[in-house]
N, C-alpha and C positions, 0 to 999 in steps of 0.2 A: 684509879679506875682506867681501864684501857681506852675508853672513849675520850677521857681527858687527855691521854697520851696522843690519841689521834689528832686532837686539836693542836697539841704542842709541836708535833712533827709536820703539821700542815696538810694532813689528808683532807680531801674534799669534805665540805660540810653540808652538801645538798642532801635532802631527806632520803632520796632513793639510795644513794651510796651508803649513808649511815645506817639505813635499815638493813641492807645486805651485809654490811660490815658487822653490825650487832648480831645478826643471825649467825654469821660465821663464828663469832666469838662464843655465842651460846652453844653452838654445835660442838666446838672444840672443848669447852668446859664440860659438857655432858659426856663426851667421849673419855675425857680424863677421869671423871668420876666412875664411869662404867668399868674402865679397864684398870683402875688402880687397886681393885680388890685382888688379893693374892691368888684366888682360885679361878680367875677369868683369863681366858686366852682368846686373842682376836681370831676371827675367821679371815684368813688371808685371801679368801676368794670373794669377799664382799667388795662390791664396786665402790670406787672412790666417788664421793658426791661431786656434782658439778654445780658451780655457782655462776650466776649471770644476773644482769640487771633485771629486776622484777621477777626473777625465777630462782627459787631455792629448792633444791631437792635433797634435804638432809638425810643422812643415813639413819636408819632405825634398827635397833637390835632385833634379831629374830626372836620370836616368842616360843 
């Protein structure tokens, strides 16, 4: 698991960092699933999400 690897490489273990890190991993996994289908093409004009302490604005696919 990637959180175990975070421990192994010495990333901070404080709850705020781990929460932001876990959210980033979840976002990346979700994007991989969405864009792994053969008929899906990314919208290159979508803004890149910005991550910060206590602030996560994940990208959501257009409906």
